[in-house]
C-alpha positions as CSV (number, residue, x, y, z in Angstrom):
1,M,0.0,0.0,0.0
2,D,1.2,3.5,-0.8
3,R,1.1,5.6,2.3
4,S,1.3,8.8,0.3
5,E,-2.3,8.3,-0.6
6,G,-3.4,9.2,3.0
7,G,-4.0,5.7,4.2
8,K,-6.4,4.9,1.3
9,G,-8.1,1.6,1.9
10,Q,-8.0,1.7,5.7
11,D,-10.9,2.5,7.9
12,Q,-10.2,5.7,9.7
13,A,-12.0,4.4,12.8
14,S,-10.0,1.2,13.0
15,T,-9.6,0.0,16.5
16,P,-6.8,-2.2,17.8
17,A,-7.2,-6.0,17.7
18,G,-8.3,-7.4,21.0
19,G,-10.9,-4.7,21.7
20,G,-8.5,-1.8,22.6
21,S,-10.1,1.5,23.1
22,R,-7.5,3.7,21.2
23,P,-8.3,4.0,17.5
24,M,-5.5,3.6,15.0
25,K,-4.4,6.6,12.9
26,P,-5.2,6.0,9.2
27,G,-1.5,5.8,8.3
28,S,-0.5,3.5,11.1
29,E,0.3,-0.2,10.4
30,A,-0.6,-1.3,13.9
31,P,-2.0,0.1,17.2
32,A,0.4,2.1,19.3
33,G,2.4,-0.1,21.7
34,T,2.2,-3.3,19.6
35,T,5.3,-5.4,19.9
36,G,7.5,-5.0,16.9
37,T,6.4,-1.5,16.1
38,G,7.6,2.0,16.7
39,D,6.7,5.6,16.0
40,D,7.9,7.2,12.8
41,L,7.4,10.5,11.0
42,C,4.3,10.6,8.9
43,P,5.3,10.2,5.2
44,A,2.4,12.3,4.0
45,C,3.2,15.5,6.0
46,A,6.9,14.8,6.8
47,G,6.1,15.1,10.5
48,S,4.5,18.6,10.4
49,G,1.0,17.3,11.0
50,Q,-0.3,19.7,8.3
51,V,-1.1,19.2,4.6
52,N,-2.1,22.3,2.7
53,G,-2.9,24.2,5.9
54,A,-5.2,21.5,7.3
55,P,-4.6,18.6,9.7
56,C,-2.9,15.7,7.9
57,P,-5.5,12.9,7.3
58,N,-2.8,10.3,7.4
59,C,-1.6,10.9,11.0
60,D,-4.7,12.8,12.3
61,G,-2.5,16.0,12.6
62,T,0.1,14.5,15.0
63,G,2.9,14.1,12.5
64,V,3.6,10.6,13.8
65,V,2.4,7.1,12.6
66,T,3.1,3.6,14.1
67,E,5.0,1.3,11.8
68,G,6.5,-2.2,11.9
69,I,10.2,-2.3,12.5
70,G,12.5,-4.5,10.5
71,G,13.8,-7.8,11.6
72,G,14.9,-11.2,10.4
C-alpha cells in the first residue's frame, strides 16, 4: 500500500485488535504499543501534522504514525 495516498483503503475508525479503546491513525500499520512496532514521522506530511494548511488525514495531525520495525 502506498502511504502517500493518506491511508487509502484503511478504515479511519479502526480499533486495535483485542478490543483496545484507542483508535489507530489511518496511516499506522498497527496500534500504538504493539510489539515489533515503533513511531515514525508521517510520510504524508513529513512530520509537520499539516497538509495544505489542514490537519494531515494520514496521522490525524500528530505528525507521527506507528509502523512495523524491520527484523529477520
